[in-house]
TIRO-2110 file (N, C-alpha, C; in Angstrom, 1 decimal):
// TIRO-2110
-47.9, -69.7, -20.8, N, 1, A
-48.8, -69.2, -21.9, CA, 1, A
-48.1, -68.0, -22.5, C, 1, A
-47.6, -67.1, -21.6, N, 2, A
-47.0, -65.9, -22.2, CA, 2, A
-45.8, -66.1, -23.1, C, 2, A
-45.1, -67.2, -22.8, N, 3, A
-43.9, -67.6, -23.7, CA, 3, A
-44.4, -68.0, -25.0, C, 3, A
-45.6, -68.7, -25.0, N, 4, A
-46.2, -69.2, -26.3, CA, 4, A
-46.6, -68.0, -27.1, C, 4, A
-47.2, -67.0, -26.5, N, 5, A
-47.6, -65.8, -27.2, CA, 5, A
-46.5, -64.9, -27.7, C, 5, A
-45.4, -64.9, -27.0, N, 6, A
-44.2, -64.1, -27.3, CA, 6, A
-43.4, -64.6, -28.5, C, 6, A
-43.5, -65.9, -28.8, N, 7, A
-42.7, -66.4, -29.9, CA, 7, A
-43.3, -66.1, -31.2, C, 7, A
-42.5, -66.1, -32.3, N, 8, A
-43.1, -65.8, -33.6, CA, 8, A
-44.0, -67.0, -34.0, C, 8, A
-45.1, -66.8, -34.6, N, 9, A
-46.0, -67.8, -35.0, CA, 9, A
-45.7, -68.2, -36.4, C, 9, A
-45.7, -69.5, -36.7, N, 10, A
-45.4, -69.9, -38.1, CA, 10, A
-46.6, -69.5, -39.0, C, 10, A
-46.4, -69.5, -40.3, N, 11, A
-47.4, -69.2, -41.3, CA, 11, A
-48.6, -70.1, -41.2, C, 11, A
-48.4, -71.4, -40.9, N, 12, A
-49.5, -72.3, -40.9, CA, 12, A
-50.4, -72.2, -39.7, C, 12, A
-50.0, -71.4, -38.8, N, 13, A
-51.0, -71.0, -37.7, CA, 13, A
-51.6, -69.7, -37.9, C, 13, A
-50.8, -68.7, -38.2, N, 14, A
-51.3, -67.3, -38.4, CA, 14, A
-52.2, -67.2, -39.7, C, 14, A
-51.8, -67.9, -40.8, N, 15, A
-52.5, -67.8, -42.0, CA, 15, A
-54.0, -68.3, -41.9, C, 15, A
-54.2, -69.5, -41.4, N, 16, A
-55.5, -70.0, -41.2, CA, 16, A
-56.4, -69.1, -40.2, C, 16, A
-55.7, -68.6, -39.2, N, 17, A
-56.5, -67.7, -38.3, CA, 17, A
-57.0, -66.5, -39.0, C, 17, A
-56.1, -65.9, -39.9, N, 18, A
-56.6, -64.8, -40.7, CA, 18, A
-57.7, -65.2, -41.7, C, 18, A
-57.5, -66.4, -42.3, N, 19, A
-58.5, -66.9, -43.2, CA, 19, A
-59.8, -67.2, -42.6, C, 19, A
-59.8, -67.5, -41.3, N, 20, A
-61.1, -67.8, -40.6, CA, 20, A
-61.9, -66.5, -40.4, C, 20, A
-61.3, -65.4, -40.5, N, 21, A
-62.1, -64.1, -40.4, CA, 21, A
-63.2, -64.0, -41.5, C, 21, A
-62.9, -64.6, -42.7, N, 22, A
-63.8, -64.5, -43.8, CA, 22, A
-65.1, -65.2, -43.5, C, 22, A
-65.0, -66.5, -43.2, N, 23, A
-66.3, -67.2, -42.9, CA, 23, A
-67.0, -66.6, -41.7, C, 23, A
-66.2, -66.2, -40.7, N, 24, A
-66.9, -65.5, -39.5, CA, 24, A
-67.6, -64.3, -39.9, C, 24, A
-67.0, -63.4, -40.7, N, 25, A
-67.7, -62.2, -41.2, CA, 25, A
-68.9, -62.6, -42.1, C, 25, A
-68.8, -63.6, -42.9, N, 26, A
-69.9, -64.0, -43.8, CA, 26, A
-71.1, -64.5, -42.9, C, 26, A
-70.8, -65.3, -41.9, N, 27, A
-71.8, -65.8, -41.0, CA, 27, A
-72.5, -64.7, -40.2, C, 27, A
-71.8, -63.6, -40.0, N, 28, A
-72.3, -62.5, -39.3, CA, 28, A
-73.1, -61.5, -40.2, C, 28, A
-73.0, -61.8, -41.5, N, 29, A
-73.8, -61.0, -42.5, CA, 29, A
-73.0, -59.9, -43.0, C, 29, A
-71.7, -59.8, -42.8, N, 30, A
-70.9, -58.7, -43.3, CA, 30, A
-70.2, -59.2, -44.6, C, 30, A
-70.3, -58.3, -45.6, N, 31, A
-69.7, -58.6, -46.9, CA, 31, A
-68.4, -57.9, -47.2, C, 31, A
-68.0, -56.9, -46.3, N, 32, A
-66.8, -56.2, -46.5, CA, 32, A
-65.9, -56.2, -45.3, C, 32, A
-64.6, -56.1, -45.6, N, 33, A
-63.6, -56.1, -44.5, CA, 33, A
-62.4, -55.3, -45.0, C, 33, A
-61.9, -54.6, -44.1, N, 34, A
-60.7, -53.8, -44.5, CA, 34, A
-60.4, -52.7, -43.5, C, 34, A
-59.2, -52.2, -43.5, N, 35, A
-58.9, -51.2, -42.5, CA, 35, A
-59.2, -49.8, -43.1, C, 35, A
-58.9, -49.6, -44.4, N, 36, A
-59.1, -48.3, -44.9, CA, 36, A
-60.5, -47.7, -44.9, C, 36, A
-61.5, -48.6, -44.9, N, 37, A
-62.9, -48.1, -44.9, CA, 37, A
-63.2, -47.5, -43.6, C, 37, A
-62.5, -47.8, -42.5, N, 38, A
-62.8, -47.2, -41.2, CA, 38, A
-62.6, -45.7, -41.2, C, 38, A
-61.7, -45.2, -42.0, N, 39, A
-61.5, -43.7, -42.1, CA, 39, A
-62.7, -43.1, -42.7, C, 39, A
-63.3, -43.7, -43.6, N, 40, A
-64.6, -43.2, -44.2, CA, 40, A
-65.7, -43.2, -43.2, C, 40, A
-65.8, -44.3, -42.4, N, 41, A
-66.8, -44.3, -41.3, CA, 41, A
-66.6, -43.3, -40.3, C, 41, A
-65.3, -43.0, -39.9, N, 42, A
-65.0, -42.0, -38.9, CA, 42, A
-65.4, -40.6, -39.5, C, 42, A
-65.1, -40.3, -40.7, N, 43, A
-65.4, -39.1, -41.3, CA, 43, A
-66.9, -38.9, -41.4, C, 43, A
-67.6, -39.9, -41.8, N, 44, A
-69.1, -39.9, -41.9, CA, 44, A
-69.7, -39.6, -40.5, C, 44, A
-69.2, -40.2, -39.5, N, 45, A
-69.7, -40.1, -38.1, CA, 45, A
-69.4, -38.7, -37.5, C, 45, A
-68.2, -38.2, -37.7, N, 46, A
-67.7, -37.0, -37.0, CA, 46, A
-67.9, -35.8, -37.8, C, 46, A
-67.9, -35.8, -39.1, N, 47, A
-68.1, -34.6, -39.9, CA, 47, A
-69.2, -34.8, -41.0, C, 47, A
-70.4, -34.9, -40.5, N, 48, A
-71.5, -35.0, -41.5, CA, 48, A
-71.5, -33.8, -42.4, C, 48, A
-71.3, -34.1, -43.7, N, 49, A
-71.2, -33.0, -44.7, CA, 49, A
-72.1, -33.4, -45.8, C, 49, A
-72.3, -32.4, -46.7, N, 50, A
-73.2, -32.6, -47.8, CA, 50, A
-72.3, -33.2, -49.0, C, 50, A
-71.6, -34.3, -48.7, N, 51, A
-70.8, -35.0, -49.7, CA, 51, A
-71.4, -36.4, -49.9, C, 51, A
-71.6, -36.7, -51.1, N, 52, A
-72.3, -38.0, -51.4, CA, 52, A
-71.5, -39.2, -50.8, C, 52, A
-70.2, -39.1, -50.9, N, 53, A
-69.4, -40.2, -50.4, CA, 53, A
-69.6, -40.5, -48.9, C, 53, A
-70.0, -39.5, -48.1, N, 54, A
-70.2, -39.7, -46.7, CA, 54, A
-71.7, -39.8, -46.3, C, 54, A
-72.6, -39.9, -47.3, N, 55, A
-74.0, -40.0, -47.1, CA, 55, A
-74.4, -41.5, -47.1, C, 55, A
-74.3, -42.1, -46.0, N, 56, A
-74.7, -43.5, -45.9, CA, 56, A
-74.9, -43.8, -44.4, C, 56, A
-75.4, -45.0, -44.1, N, 57, A
-75.7, -45.3, -42.7, CA, 57, A
-74.4, -46.0, -42.1, C, 57, A
-73.5, -45.1, -41.6, N, 58, A
-72.2, -45.6, -41.1, CA, 58, A
-72.4, -46.5, -39.9, C, 58, A
-73.5, -46.4, -39.2, N, 59, A
-73.7, -47.2, -38.0, CA, 59, A
-73.8, -48.6, -38.3, C, 59, A
-74.2, -49.0, -39.5, N, 60, A
-74.2, -50.4, -39.9, CA, 60, A
-72.8, -51.0, -40.0, C, 60, A
-71.8, -50.1, -40.1, N, 61, A
-70.4, -50.6, -40.3, CA, 61, A
-69.6, -50.2, -39.0, C, 61, A
-70.3, -50.0, -37.9, N, 62, A
-69.6, -49.6, -36.7, CA, 62, A
-68.7, -50.7, -36.1, C, 62, A
-69.1, -52.0, -36.5, N, 63, A
-68.2, -53.1, -36.0, CA, 63, A
-66.8, -52.9, -36.5, C, 63, A
-66.7, -52.3, -37.7, N, 64, A
-65.4, -52.1, -38.3, CA, 64, A
-64.5, -51.2, -37.5, C, 64, A
-65.2, -50.2, -36.9, N, 65, A
-64.5, -49.2, -36.0, CA, 65, A
-64.0, -49.9, -34.8, C, 65, A
-64.8, -50.8, -34.2, N, 66, A
-64.3, -51.6, -33.1, CA, 66, A
-63.2, -52.5, -33.4, C, 66, A
-63.2, -53.1, -34.6, N, 67, A
-62.2, -53.9, -35.1, CA, 67, A
-60.8, -53.2, -35.2, C, 67, A
-60.9, -52.0, -35.8, N, 68, A
-59.7, -51.2, -36.0, CA, 68, A
-59.2, -50.7, -34.6, C, 68, A
-60.1, -50.4, -33.7, N, 69, A
-59.6, -50.0, -32.4, CA, 69, A
-59.0, -51.2, -31.7, C, 69, A
-59.5, -52.4, -31.9, N, 70, A
-58.9, -53.6, -31.3, CA, 70, A
-57.5, -53.9, -31.9, C, 70, A
-57.3, -53.6, -33.2, N, 71, A
-56.0, -53.8, -33.8, CA, 71, A
-55.0, -52.8, -33.1, C, 71, A
-55.5, -51.6, -33.0, N, 72, A
-54.6, -50.5, -32.3, CA, 72, A
-54.3, -50.9, -30.9, C, 72, A
-55.3, -51.3, -30.1, N, 73, A
-55.1, -51.7, -28.7, CA, 73, A
-54.2, -52.9, -28.6, C, 73, A
-54.4, -53.9, -29.5, N, 74, A
-53.6, -55.1, -29.5, CA, 74, A
-52.1, -54.7, -29.7, C, 74, A
-51.9, -53.8, -30.6, N, 75, A
-50.5, -53.4, -30.9, CA, 75, A
-49.9, -52.7, -29.7, C, 75, A
-50.7, -51.8, -29.1, N, 76, A
-50.2, -51.1, -27.9, CA, 76, A
-49.9, -52.1, -26.8, C, 76, A
-50.8, -53.0, -26.5, N, 77, A
-50.5, -54.0, -25.5, CA, 77, A
-49.3, -54.9, -25.8, C, 77, A
-49.2, -55.3, -27.0, N, 78, A
-48.1, -56.1, -27.4, CA, 78, A
-46.8, -55.4, -27.2, C, 78, A
-46.7, -54.1, -27.7, N, 79, A
-45.5, -53.3, -27.5, CA, 79, A
-45.2, -53.1, -26.1, C, 79, A
-46.2, -52.9, -25.2, N, 80, A
-46.0, -52.5, -23.8, CA, 80, A
-45.6, -53.8, -23.0, C, 80, A
-46.3, -54.9, -23.2, N, 81, A
-46.0, -56.0, -22.3, CA, 81, A
-45.2, -57.2, -23.0, C, 81, A
-45.2, -57.3, -24.3, N, 82, A
-44.5, -58.4, -24.9, CA, 82, A
-43.1, -57.9, -25.3, C, 82, A
-43.0, -56.6, -25.6, N, 83, A
-41.7, -56.0, -26.0, CA, 83, A
-41.1, -56.6, -27.2, C, 83, A
-39.9, -56.1, -27.5, N, 84, A
-39.2, -56.6, -28.7, CA, 84, A
-38.2, -57.7, -28.1, C, 84, A
-38.7, -58.8, -27.9, N, 85, A
-37.8, -59.9, -27.3, CA, 85, A
-36.9, -60.6, -28.3, C, 85, A
-37.4, -60.6, -29.5, N, 86, A
-36.6, -61.2, -30.6, CA, 86, A
-36.0, -60.1, -31.4, C, 86, A
-34.6, -60.0, -31.5, N, 87, A
-34.1, -59.0, -32.4, CA, 87, A
-34.5, -59.2, -33.8, C, 87, A
-34.6, -58.1, -34.5, N, 88, A
-34.9, -58.1, -36.0, CA, 88, A
-33.8, -58.9, -36.7, C, 88, A
-34.1, -59.9, -37.4, N, 89, A
-33.1, -60.7, -38.1, CA, 89, A
-33.2, -60.4, -39.6, C, 89, A
-32.1, -59.9, -40.1, N, 90, A
-32.0, -59.5, -41.5, CA, 90, A
-31.0, -60.4, -42.2, C, 90, A
-31.4, -61.0, -43.4, N, 91, A
-30.5, -61.8, -44.1, CA, 91, A
-29.2, -61.1, -44.4, C, 91, A
-28.1, -61.8, -44.3, N, 92, A
-26.8, -61.1, -44.4, CA, 92, A
-26.6, -60.5, -45.8, C, 92, A
-27.1, -61.1, -46.9, N, 93, A
-27.0, -60.5, -48.2, CA, 93, A
-27.8, -59.2, -48.3, C, 93, A
-29.0, -59.2, -47.7, N, 94, A
-29.8, -58.0, -47.7, CA, 94, A
-29.1, -56.9, -46.8, C, 94, A
-28.6, -57.3, -45.7, N, 95, A
-27.9, -56.4, -44.8, CA, 95, A
-26.7, -55.7, -45.5, C, 95, A
-26.0, -56.5, -46.3, N, 96, A
-24.8, -55.9, -47.0, CA, 96, A
-25.3, -54.9, -48.1, C, 96, A
-26.4, -55.3, -48.8, N, 97, A
-26.9, -54.4, -49.8, CA, 97, A
-27.4, -53.1, -49.1, C, 97, A
-28.2, -53.2, -48.0, N, 98, A
-28.7, -52.0, -47.3, CA, 98, A
-27.6, -51.2, -46.7, C, 98, A
-26.5, -51.8, -46.3, N, 99, A
-25.3, -51.1, -45.8, CA, 99, A
-24.7, -50.1, -46.8, C, 99, A
-24.8, -50.5, -48.1, N, 100, A
-24.3, -49.6, -49.2, CA, 100, A
-25.2, -48.4, -49.3, C, 100, A
-26.4, -48.4, -48.8, N, 101, A
-27.3, -47.3, -48.8, CA, 101, A
-27.3, -46.5, -47.4, C, 101, A
-26.4, -46.9, -46.5, N, 102, A
-26.3, -46.3, -45.2, CA, 102, A
-27.3, -46.8, -44.2, C, 102, A
-27.9, -47.9, -44.4, N, 103, A
-28.9, -48.5, -43.5, CA, 103, A
-28.3, -49.7, -42.8, C, 103, A
-28.1, -49.5, -41.5, N, 104, A
-27.4, -50.6, -40.7, CA, 104, A
-28.0, -50.8, -39.4, C, 104, A
-28.9, -50.0, -38.9, N, 105, A
-29.6, -50.1, -37.6, CA, 105, A
-30.9, -50.8, -37.7, C, 105, A
-31.0, -52.0, -37.2, N, 106, A
-32.2, -52.8, -37.2, CA, 106, A
-32.8, -53.1, -35.8, C, 106, A
-32.6, -52.1, -35.0, N, 107, A
-33.1, -52.2, -33.6, CA, 107, A
-34.6, -52.0, -33.5, C, 107, A
-35.2, -51.4, -34.6, N, 108, A
-36.6, -51.2, -34.6, CA, 108, A
-37.3, -51.9, -35.8, C, 108, A
-38.6, -52.0, -35.8, N, 109, A
-39.3, -52.7, -36.9, CA, 109, A
-39.0, -52.1, -38.2, C, 109, A
-38.9, -50.7, -38.3, N, 110, A
-38.5, -50.0, -39.5, CA, 110, A
-37.2, -49.4, -39.2, C, 110, A
-36.3, -49.5, -40.2, N, 111, A
-34.9, -48.9, -40.0, CA, 111, A
-34.9, -47.5, -39.6, C, 111, A
-34.4, -47.1, -38.4, N, 112, A
-34.3, -45.8, -38.0, CA, 112, A
-33.4, -44.9, -38.8, C, 112, A
-32.6, -45.5, -39.6, N, 113, A
-31.7, -44.8, -40.5, CA, 113, A
-32.5, -44.1, -41.6, C, 113, A
-33.7, -44.6, -41.9, N, 114, A
-34.5, -44.1, -43.0, CA, 114, A
-35.7, -43.3, -42.4, C, 114, A
-36.4, -43.9, -41.4, N, 115, A
-37.7, -43.4, -40.9, CA, 115, A
-37.4, -42.7, -39.6, C, 115, A
-37.1, -41.4, -39.7, N, 116, A
-37.0, -40.5, -38.5, CA, 116, A
-37.3, -39.1, -38.9, C, 116, A
-37.4, -38.2, -37.9, N, 117, A
-37.8, -36.8, -38.2, CA, 117, A
-36.7, -36.1, -39.0, C, 117, A
-35.4, -36.4, -38.7, N, 118, A
-34.4, -35.8, -39.5, CA, 118, A
-34.4, -36.2, -41.0, C, 118, A
-34.7, -37.4, -41.2, N, 119, A
-34.7, -37.9, -42.6, CA, 119, A
-35.9, -37.3, -43.4, C, 119, A
-36.9, -36.9, -42.7, N, 120, A
-38.1, -36.3, -43.4, CA, 120, A
-37.7, -35.0, -44.1, C, 120, A
-36.6, -34.4, -43.7, N, 121, A
-36.2, -33.1, -44.4, CA, 121, A
-35.2, -33.4, -45.5, C, 121, A
-34.9, -34.7, -45.8, N, 122, A
-34.1, -35.0, -46.9, CA, 122, A
-34.9, -35.5, -48.1, C, 122, A
-34.4, -35.4, -49.3, N, 123, A
-35.1, -35.9, -50.5, CA, 123, A
-35.5, -37.3, -50.3, C, 123, A
-34.6, -38.2, -49.9, N, 124, A
-34.9, -39.6, -49.7, CA, 124, A
-36.1, -39.8, -48.7, C, 124, A
-36.0, -39.2, -47.6, N, 125, A
-37.0, -39.3, -46.5, CA, 125, A
-38.3, -38.8, -47.0, C, 125, A
-38.3, -37.6, -47.7, N, 126, A
-39.5, -37.0, -48.2, CA, 126, A
-40.2, -37.9, -49.2, C, 126, A
-39.4, -38.5, -50.1, N, 127, A
-40.0, -39.4, -51.1, CA, 127, A
-40.6, -40.6, -50.4, C, 127, A
-39.9, -41.2, -49.5, N, 128, A
-40.3, -42.4, -48.8, CA, 128, A
-41.6, -42.2, -47.9, C, 128, A
-41.5, -41.1, -47.1, N, 129, A
-42.6, -40.9, -46.1, CA, 129, A
-43.8, -40.2, -46.7, C, 129, A
-43.5, -39.0, -47.3, N, 130, A
-44.6, -38.2, -47.7, CA, 130, A
-45.2, -38.6, -49.0, C, 130, A
-44.3, -38.7, -50.1, N, 131, A
-44.8, -39.1, -51.4, CA, 131, A
-45.3, -40.6, -51.3, C, 131, A
-44.6, -41.4, -50.6, N, 132, A
-45.0, -42.8, -50.5, CA, 132, A
-46.4, -42.9, -49.8, C, 132, A
-46.5, -42.2, -48.7, N, 133, A
-47.8, -42.2, -48.0, CA, 133, A
-48.9, -41.7, -48.8, C, 133, A
-48.7, -40.6, -49.6, N, 134, A
-49.7, -40.1, -50.4, CA, 134, A
-50.1, -41.2, -51.5, C, 134, A
-49.1, -41.8, -52.1, N, 135, A
-49.4, -42.8, -53.1, CA, 135, A
-50.2, -44.0, -52.5, C, 135, A
-49.9, -44.4, -51.3, N, 136, A
-50.6, -45.5, -50.6, CA, 136, A
-52.1, -45.1, -50.4, C, 136, A
-52.3, -43.9, -49.9, N, 137, A
-53.6, -43.4, -49.7, CA, 137, A
-54.4, -43.2, -50.9, C, 137, A
-53.8, -42.6, -52.0, N, 138, A
-54.4, -42.4, -53.3, CA, 138, A
-54.8, -43.8, -53.9, C, 138, A
-53.8, -44.7, -53.8, N, 139, A
-54.1, -46.0, -54.4, CA, 139, A
-55.2, -46.8, -53.7, C, 139, A
-55.2, -46.6, -52.4, N, 140, A
-56.3, -47.3, -51.6, CA, 140, A
-57.7, -46.7, -52.0, C, 140, A
-57.8, -45.4, -52.1, N, 141, A
-59.0, -44.8, -52.5, CA, 141, A
-59.4, -45.2, -54.0, C, 141, A
-58.4, -45.1, -54.9, N, 142, A
-58.6, -45.4, -56.3, CA, 142, A
-59.1, -46.8, -56.5, C, 142, A
-58.4, -47.8, -55.7, N, 143, A
-58.8, -49.2, -55.9, CA, 143, A
-60.0, -49.6, -55.1, C, 143, A
-60.6, -48.6, -54.3, N, 144, A
-61.8, -48.9, -53.6, CA, 144, A
-61.5, -49.8, -52.4, C, 144, A
-60.3, -49.8, -51.8, N, 145, A
-60.0, -50.6, -50.6, CA, 145, A
-58.5, -50.8, -50.5, C, 145, A
-58.2, -51.4, -49.4, N, 146, A
-56.8, -51.7, -49.1, CA, 146, A
-56.4, -53.1, -49.4, C, 146, A
-55.2, -53.4, -49.2, N, 147, A
-54.7, -54.8, -49.6, CA, 147, A
-55.4, -55.9, -48.8, C, 147, A
-55.7, -55.6, -47.5, N, 148, A
-56.4, -56.6, -46.7, CA, 148, A
-57.8, -56.8, -47.1, C, 148, A
-58.5, -55.7, -47.4, N, 149, A
-59.9, -55.8, -47.9, CA, 149, A
-60.0, -56.5, -49.2, C, 149, A
-59.1, -56.2, -50.2, N, 150, A
-59.2, -56.9, -51.5, CA, 150, A
-58.7, -58.3, -51.4, C, 150, A
-57.5, -58.5, -50.8, N, 151, A
-56.8, -59.8, -50.9, CA, 151, A
-57.5, -60.8, -50.0, C, 151, A
-58.0, -60.4, -48.8, N, 152, A
-58.6, -61.3, -47.9, CA, 152, A
-60.1, -61.5, -48.2, C, 152, A
-60.8, -60.4, -48.1, N, 153, A
-62.3, -60.6, -48.2, CA, 153, A
-62.7, -60.6, -49.7, C, 153, A
-62.2, -59.7, -50.5, N, 154, A
-62.6, -59.6, -51.9, CA, 154, A
-62.4, -60.8, -52.7, C, 154, A
-61.2, -61.4, -52.5, N, 155, A
-60.9, -62.7, -53.3, CA, 155, A
-61.7, -63.8, -52.7, C, 155, A
-62.0, -63.8, -51.4, N, 156, A
-62.8, -64.9, -50.9, CA, 156, A
-64.2, -64.8, -51.4, C, 156, A
-64.7, -63.6, -51.7, N, 157, A
-66.0, -63.4, -52.3, CA, 157, A
-66.0, -63.6, -53.8, C, 157, A
-64.9, -63.9, -54.4, N, 158, A
-64.7, -64.1, -55.8, CA, 158, A
-65.1, -62.8, -56.6, C, 158, A
-64.6, -61.7, -56.1, N, 159, A
-64.9, -60.4, -56.7, CA, 159, A
-63.8, -60.1, -57.7, C, 159, A
-64.2, -60.0, -59.0, N, 160, A
-63.3, -59.7, -60.1, CA, 160, A
-62.4, -58.4, -59.8, C, 160, A
-63.0, -57.3, -59.3, N, 161, A
-62.2, -56.1, -59.1, CA, 161, A
-61.2, -56.3, -58.0, C, 161, A
-61.5, -57.2, -57.0, N, 162, A
-60.5, -57.5, -56.0, CA, 162, A
-59.3, -58.3, -56.6, C, 162, A
-59.6, -59.2, -57.5, N, 163, A
-58.5, -59.9, -58.2, CA, 163, A
-57.6, -58.9, -58.9, C, 163, A
-58.2, -58.1, -59.7, N, 164, A
-57.4, -57.1, -60.5, CA, 164, A
-56.6, -56.2, -59.5, C, 164, A
-57.3, -55.7, -58.4, N, 165, A
-56.6, -54.8, -57.5, CA, 165, A
-55.4, -55.6, -56.8, C, 165, A
-55.6, -56.8, -56.4, N, 166, A
-54.6, -57.6, -55.8, CA, 166, A
-53.4, -57.8, -56.7, C, 166, A
-53.7, -58.1, -57.9, N, 167, A
-52.6, -58.3, -58.9, CA, 167, A
-51.8, -57.0, -59.1, C, 167, A
-52.5, -55.9, -59.2, N, 168, A
-51.9, -54.6, -59.3, CA, 168, A
-51.1, -54.2, -58.1, C, 168, A
-51.6, -54.5, -56.9, N, 169, A
-50.8, -54.3, -55.7, CA, 169, A
-49.5, -55.1, -55.7, C, 169, A
-49.6, -56.3, -56.1, N, 170, A
-48.4, -57.2, -56.2, CA, 170, A
-47.4, -56.7, -57.2, C, 170, A
-47.9, -56.3, -58.4, N, 171, A
-47.0, -55.8, -59.4, CA, 171, A
-46.3, -54.5, -59.0, C, 171, A
-47.1, -53.6, -58.4, N, 172, A
-46.6, -52.4, -57.8, CA, 172, A
-45.5, -52.6, -56.8, C, 172, A
-45.8, -53.6, -55.9, N, 173, A
-44.8, -53.9, -54.8, CA, 173, A
-43.5, -54.4, -55.4, C, 173, A
-43.6, -55.3, -56.4, N, 174, A
-42.4, -55.8, -57.0, CA, 174, A
-41.6, -54.7, -57.7, C, 174, A
-42.3, -53.8, -58.4, N, 175, A
-41.6, -52.7, -59.1, CA, 175, A
-40.9, -51.8, -58.1, C, 175, A
-41.7, -51.5, -57.1, N, 176, A
-41.1, -50.6, -56.1, CA, 176, A
-39.9, -51.2, -55.4, C, 176, A
-40.0, -52.5, -54.9, N, 177, A
-38.9, -53.1, -54.2, CA, 177, A
-37.7, -53.4, -55.0, C, 177, A
-37.9, -53.7, -56.3, N, 178, A
-36.8, -54.1, -57.1, CA, 178, A
-36.2, -53.1, -58.0, C, 178, A
-37.0, -52.1, -58.4, N, 179, A
-36.6, -51.1, -59.4, CA, 179, A
-36.5, -49.7, -58.8, C, 179, A
-37.5, -49.2, -58.1, N, 180, A
-37.5, -47.9, -57.6, CA, 180, A
-36.9, -47.7, -56.3, C, 180, A
-37.0, -48.6, -55.4, N, 181, A
-36.4, -48.4, -54.0, CA, 181, A
-34.9, -48.3, -54.1, C, 181, A
-34.2, -49.1, -54.8, N, 182, A
-32.7, -48.9, -54.9, CA, 182, A
-32.4, -47.5, -55.4, C, 182, A
-33.1, -46.9, -56.3, N, 183, A
-32.9, -45.5, -56.8, CA, 183, A
-33.1, -44.5, -55.7, C, 183, A
-34.3, -44.7, -55.0, N, 184, A
-34.6, -43.7, -53.9, CA, 184, A
-33.6, -43.8, -52.8, C, 184, A
-33.2, -45.0, -52.4, N, 185, A
-32.3, -45.2, -51.3, CA, 185, A
-30.9, -44.7, -51.6, C, 185, A
-30.6, -44.6, -52.9, N, 186, A
-29.2, -44.1, -53.2, CA, 186, A
-29.2, -42.6, -53.3, C, 186, A
-30.3, -41.9, -53.1, N, 187, A
-30.4, -40.4, -53.1, CA, 187, A
-29.7, -39.8, -51.8, C, 187, A
END
């Protein structure tokens, strides 16, 4: 059984499992799903303030906090007991392109050549980690949710704002990956 869990799962197994979360949540009476909303719930629970954004019954959404904790715990258990048994495989054409930017270490999920404490003090690292993190957080708040919330639950509920948000997420991702990232990596 452990060997079955350790192997990469194909899209036709993982995709339907993710998709089944939508009818399960709808049957349980939940209309929203996403990771980013859990930060709002934590703030509302831990720091009750006189801010309208945090004035709501966060206890009705407590299941989401358990879900996020389960995601965290699952990641910790997988890293601890399943380990990195399969080396990261990078297409040779991409590896050659990344080598031109000084990225050649694929021992970790994220290239250590870019994401490390030393890189944080460089312009490239600051742009990728700090500015990029700020833009992700700002975009999540501005769009009213994260990619998982809009693309999985929002589209399943046929919500027009989720369709617009998902299209914008995709366009932004294409622009970043194909136009801006090569410029930032060459810094």
